[in-house]
Each structure stands twice: as C-alpha cells, then as structure tokens.
C-alpha positions, -999 to +999 in steps of 0.1 A: -412-279-266-448-295-287-478-295-273-507-308-285-536-276-283-569-270-301-563-243-322-582-254-352-575-241-390-606-217-403-637-235-408-653-219-440-686-226-432-683-206-402-665-174-415-641-177-382-609-163-385-597-187-352-617-211-331-611-183-301-633-159-322-660-182-330-692-185-311-697-219-295-723-231-320-697-225-348-668-246-336-659-277-354-669-307-334-637-331-329-639-371-338-622-398-316-583-401-313-570-433-328-561-458-309-534-473-331-508-460-353-522-475-384-554-463-380-541-432-394-516-441-426-533-435-457-551-405-443-552-371-453-544-348-419-547-311-417-520-298-395-523-267-377-491-250-355-495-220-334-458-206-326-463-187-291-433-168-269-424-169-236-459-152-223-477-177-246-493-150-268-496-164-306-466-148-330-472-172-360-494-194-372-488-220-404-507-245-413-504-275-440-516-307-449-507-340-467-514-376-463-500-400-434-472-422-450-458-438-419-466-432-380-451-451-349-440-448-318-408-425-332-427-400-350-457-395-380-447-389-411-466-367-436-463-363-472-470-327-477-500-320-504-483-299-539-444-304-526-445-337-518-419-333-492-423-353-462-425-332-430-425-348-395-448-343-366-444-360-327-462-391-318-492-378-301-519-395-307-543-372-286-530-341-312-548-361-340-588-361-345-611-371-367-621-338-387-653-328-395-668-326-428-663-298-450-642-271-467-610-258-438-594-226-455-557-220-451-545-186-438-516-179-459-525-194-492-562-191-493-562-227-502-595-247-495-588-283-479-620-305-485-628-330-461-598-341-448-596-370-424-579-357-392-569-325-379-535-324-359-530-291-341-500-282-322-487-250-302-449-248-299-431-230-273-396-217-270-373-241-251-359-230-215-339-196-215-349-188-248 
C-alpha cells in the first residue's frame, strides 16, 4: 500500500537529517497542491519514499528526481534524471506539492538538487499478511 505522508528530503540549509529531527523553524513549508494533472507535466519533482514495517518503523528510505512526462488518473510518470528511465507514481494529487526554492541533498548519493518545482512524498507499507 502506498500512502502520501510528509517525509521530506534533507534540506541543505537546515542541516537536518530528516523532517522529524528538525526544529519547527527549520522545516520546509510546502506550497499548493496541483488542481489538475496538466499543471505538473514538465515540472521537476523530487520524490521521497519511506518503506516501513508492520509497526510503522522506517526500514529504508529512497529518493529520486526527474521531470514529469505524463500524468493522469492512471498514474504519474517521471523520467529519472541521469538514467532517463521512467518510473510510475500513484495518481494522488495531495502527495505532490510545490517545493520551496533551495538545495535538497539526496541521502544515498549526496547529489544536490537545486530548486525542484515539486516535492512528492510517500510512505510504503507492507501489504496484508506480510
């Protein structure tokens, strides 16, 4: 099951490892949610995915970024920066929000993404019986 939950990527200016560890004044303020899928096509998106166990404890975090190439009620397709591969995200508008201008550092690669248009955050939970 995939549920949109705010677990933002590390924001370089704050030096915080995660939103949960940042003081309230250091947290990024998210902007508006898109009204229509056409609004996000061509936008650069930074995607954060947190995988949790059955107790809701984080077991893995992944981040990715790229440009939205297609978006409709079937899904959102993002062309990954670097590899050019496309990946699918669920069509849940509330999980896509305008990003604050700034530098966002990916945890795994330490790559810095400057001024993405959107942030999309997800919490992935195990399915029933897992």
